[in-house]
Every structure is written in structure tokens, then in C-alpha cells.
N, C-alpha and C positions, 0 to 999 in steps of 0.2 A: 169397574169404573172405567168408562171409556172416554177418551180424550181426544178433541178434535185438534190436530196438529195445526191446522190453519190458524187457530185462535191462540195458540201459544206465542209468547214473546220472549226472546232471550232476555236474561237479566245481565246486567253488568256487575262489576266486582263489588260495587257499593250496595248492591240490592235494588238499585232501580231498573226500571225497563230500559233496554237499549234499543236503538233503531237497528233492525237487521239490515236495511239497505245502506245505511251509514248517512250521517248528515253531512253535506257538502262542506260546511265551515269547519266540522271536526276533521274531515279529511285533509282539507287545505292546512289547517293548523298542525296536524300530524305531519304531514309532508314538509311544512316549514321547520318544525321541530327536528325532523330527520335531516333535511339540509342543513340546518344549523350545526346539529351534531357532527355531520359528516365534514363540514367546513372547520369545525374545531379540531376533529381527529386530524384532517389534512394538515392544518397549521402545526400541530403538535408532531406530527410526522416529519413536516418540513424542518422545523426547529431542532428536532433530534438529529436528523441527518446532517444539517449544518454544523451542528456541535461535534458530530462524529467526524465530518470532514475536516475541521479545524484540528481536532485532537491528531488525526492521522497525519495531517500536513505537519504538526509540530513534531511528532514522533519521526517522520521522514526527514525533516530538517536536523534533528538531533543525530539520526543515524548516518546522514550525509557529512555532518561535521565529525563524527567519530572516524568515519572512512577516510576523510580528508587528512586528519591528524595521523591516522596509522599509515598512510600513504606517505605523508611527509616524514614520518619517523623512518620508515623502510628506505625512502630516499636518501635521508642523511646517513643511515647504517651503510647502504651500498657505496655512497661516496666516500666514506671513511675506509671502508674495505679496499675499495679501488686505489686509494692513495698509499695505503699499506702496501698492497701489491706492487704498485710502482716503485715505492722506496725499496722493497725487497729485491726487485729486478735490477734497479740501479746499482745496489749493493752487490749483487751477484755478478754483473758484468764487470764492475770494477775489481772485483776479487779474481774473476776467471775470464780475462778479455778473449784469449784464443778459444777456449771452449765456446763462449758466448757467439763468437764470429762463426764457428764451424756449425753450431746449431742454427744460427740464422741463415747460413748457406744451405744447408740440408733442408730447412723448412721451405726455403725459396724455390728449391729444386723440386720438392714434392708438390708444391702448389702450382708451379709452372707445368709440370707433367699433368697434372688433373685438369688444368685449365685448357690444354691442348685438345683434350678428348672431347 
């Protein structure tokens, strides 16, 4: 059974003959549908990126707030420790005035010697 290939026409999915060259209106409609699909996909991608950016912005704000709170707590702790050190130093100087003066003179001598070099 010999078949002439020039007389064969491809069939579409619904069993009807399809135009092998393509109908210009079908091509245009296919292009419009593809463009419409691409536009919808781009819009969905833009919306998803915008939502993610907002989410990241919120997370960064929360982290910044946490760091600010921790820094404030550390500052307060350091301030309390410094006041305690100052109080302890004053008490030591009052209890040992001669020793404190000699320590201060010795420290001044060492710092002065180092500063000359």
C-alpha cells in the first residue's frame, strides 16, 4: 500500500485536519494567549517578590529592635558596673589614703616614662 506523502495532512488532537502552514489568525491568537500568560506570570512574580520584600523588611525591623534592646541593656549593665567600681575605688581610697597616693604616684611615673619614648 503506497501512500503519497504530499497528499497527507496532519490531524489535530480532535481528529480534524490541521493546517500544516498554520492559520495566521490562530498564530496571532496563540501569541496573544502566550503574551497574556506571560503577563499574568510576571504579575504573579512581582506580587510574590513584593510580599517577600515586605516580609523581609518586617523581619529586619524586628531584629533591629531586638539589637537595640540588647544594646540598651548592655549599656545599662555597664553603667551599673562602672558606678560600683567608682564606689569601691572611693571606699578603698578612704580606707587606705597613703597607699592610694603612692599607687597614683607610681602609675603617673610609669605613664610619664612611657610617654617620653
